[in-house]
N, C-alpha and C positions, 0 to 999 in steps of 0.2 A: 858161364862165367866169363866168357870172352868180353874184354873191355868193360866189365861191370854191367853187362847187358843181359844179366840172368833172367830168363823167361821172355826175353824179346827175340832172341836169335834162335832159329830153328836148324833143321838139317840143310846141308848144302851138297849138291851133286854137280860135278863139273870136272873140267880138266884145266890144270894149270902147269905151265912149263916156265922155267926160269933159267938163265944163262948168266953166270957171274961167279963172284967169289966173296968170301966172308960170311960169317954168321952173326956177329955181334954189331951193334949200331956203329961202333967205331971203324969197323973193317968191311962192312957190306957194300957191294958194289954190283948191282944186277939189273937186268932187264927181265920183264915177264909178259906172258900173254895168258889170257884165261877165257875159257868159254864155260859160263855157268849155266847148266840147264835149269836149275831151280835153287833157290835159297829162301828159307823162312825168315821173316822178320815182322814183328808186331802183329802176329797172328794172320799174316798173308804170305802166300807162297809166290815169290818173284820168279819169273821165268825169262829165258833168252837174254842173258847179259854177256856182253863181250867186252873185254878190258885189256889194255896193254899199257906198259909204262915202265918206269925205272925207279930204282931205289939206290941212292948213294949216300952212305952214312945215314943221317935221319931225314935227308931231303927226298921227297917223292914227286914224281909227275905221273899222272894217270889219264889215259883217254878211255872213255866208256861209251857204250851204246846199249841202251836197254830198250828192248822191243817186246815188252809185256802188254797183254790186253789192257791193263790199266794204268800203265806208265810208259810213255814213248819219249825218251830223252837221249840226246848226244851231248857229251860234255868232255871238257878237259879241266883238270884240277891239279894244282901243285902247292907245295908247301913243305914245312918241316915238322914232323910229327912229334918231336922231342920238346917243342916249344909251343906258345900259344900263337905262333905266326912267324913269319908272314904266310898268308895263303892267298891263292887266286882261284877263281872259277869263271869259266865261260861255258855256258849251257844254252842249248836250243831245246826248249821243252815243247814237244809237239802235243802232248796231252798227259796230264796227271788227274787221275779220278780219286780225290782224297778220301771219300767215303768208302770206296771199294777196297782201299789200302789201310783202312782202320785208323786214319788220321782226323776224321771229322764225323760227327754224328749225322750231319746234314749231307745231302747230295751236293757235292761241290767239285768243280773241276777247274783246271788252270792250264793255259798254254802262253808261251812268250819266250823271249830271249832274256837270259839273266847273265850279267857280268859283275864281277865284284872282286874286291881285294880287302884283305884284313891284315893290318899289321900286328894286331894283338886281339885274340879272342878270349882272353881272360875276362869273365863277366864283371870283375871288379875294375877293369881298366880297358874296355873294348875300344878299339880304333878300327873302323870298317867303312867301306863305301861299296854299296850294293845298288845296281841299276837294272831295272826291269823295263823292257821296251817291247812294243808290238804285242801286247798281252791281252788276254781275254780271261776274266774270272767269272765263272758261272755258278750261281747258288740257286738251286731249284729252277724257277723259271726267270730269275733275275740275271741280267747279263751286264757286266761292267767292263767296257773296252778301256784299256790303259795304253795310252800312247807312250807315256814315259813316267816311271816313278824311281825316285832315288832316295835311299835311306843312308844317312850318314851318322856315324856314332863316334864319339871321341871324349876328350877331356881337355878343356883349355883353362883349367883352374876349377872347373866344375863339370861333372858328367852332363852330356847332351846326346840326344838322338833328334835328328832332323828328318822330316818326311818332306819331299818336294815332288809334285807331280802336276799334271795338267788339270786335275779336279780339286786338289787340296794342298795346303801347306801347313805343316805343324811342327812344333819344336817343344821339346821337354828338356828342361835344365834343372840341375839341383844334385842333391845327394840322395841317391836311391839305390836299391838292389835290382839290377837288371832282370833277375830271374823273377822278380815279383812285380815288374812293371806291367805286364798284361793283366794281372788280377786288379792291380791298383786302377788302371784305366777302365776296366770293366765295372768295378764297383762305383766309380765316379759317374759313369754313363748310365748305370742301371735305373736311377730315378727318372730319367727322361725317356 
């Protein structure tokens, strides 16, 4: 029942230490270190996660290093968990095997650098800028090197999502539900 992820989150084994004061969002001011031996999520048992960070009121900053056989990532993330943003992420993804982590039915892997900011992650008013560089997406035997890919989302009177890369440029504008956008695109491309 944690964060509404019933059935998604499994057991967690690890050590967490914190130094600070306060227990409510209005008073908390702490730093923490964690060494997670394993944690279950989405029917996969992640291993070897190290994290450190701080929490001051509702603002957080976290540095994490995941050295699992199916995901090898080093990242820094920050934001305000009481709001829809702002958030920032800077990640160096050495390898993510999406099929093994139960996020894809096909064998698919990714590596690259990911840098992004989001002023608002409310799906009705998202404002974000995400850039992927020095990346490689592998699906089966197909390899797609990505020098640079930028995704912008916002609202300048109408909602928009822009994709800019070395291999494609696309833009979607109008009134739509962001959570349904993937299905809409897939249904329109299916006849082809």
